[in-house]
N, C-alpha and C positions, 0 to 999 in steps of 0.2 A: 435137683432139689436134696436127694439123698444123700450125695458128698457135702453139703453145706450141714444137714442134719447131723453127720458123721463128727463134723467138724467142732460144732457148737456141743457136742456130748464129748470130745476130747478137751476141749476146755473147760467143761465141768469137771471133768475128770481129773485134770490135771491140776486144778483147786484142791480139790478133794485130796491128792496125794500131798501138796504143799502143806495143808495142815496136818495131814497126820505124819507130818515130818519127814517123808520120802527125799533123799535125796540131800539133807542136810548133812554138812560136815561134821566128820566125828574127830573126837579129839585124840585120838590115837590114829597116827600115820593118815592124816587128814591132810588133802591138798591146799589147805590155805585158803588164799583171797580168791586164786583162779578157780578151784574147787565150786567155789561160795558163788562167782561170776557165772558159770555155766550150769549149775545145778537146775535152773528152771529151764533150760535147755534138754536136759534130760528127763526131767518131769514131762514136759509137754512131747517130748518123743514115744514115750512109755505109754502116755495117756492116748496118745493118736493110734499106737497099735493096739492098745485094750477097745479102743471104739469101733478100730478096723475089725477087729475079730469079734466082734457081738457085743462088748461091753457090758452095759448095767439093763441095755433093752431102752435108753435113752432116746437115741437115734431114731430107731424106728416110731416112738410116740411124736416127736418133734417131725418127722417126716410125714406122718397121718395128720396132724395137725396143719401142716403148710399145704398138703394137698385139700383138706376140706376147706380153709381157707381160699385158695386159690378158686375153687368152686364156685365161690360168692360173687364173683366179679360181676 
């Protein structure tokens, strides 16, 4: 369950990075269409590393909610 919680946090962080403009092609020395197509992969990898190294604490909150929800069965 913890791994799933970390993955959810990574997905959230990737969206936050996207909206912050991380990985967008630069006008000078940009990689063109290829860079634009692979920017999402770069964002997802960075977000995954952030989440696995502690992130913003969202994974722990999600994990605790999952554990609590599992006890209600």
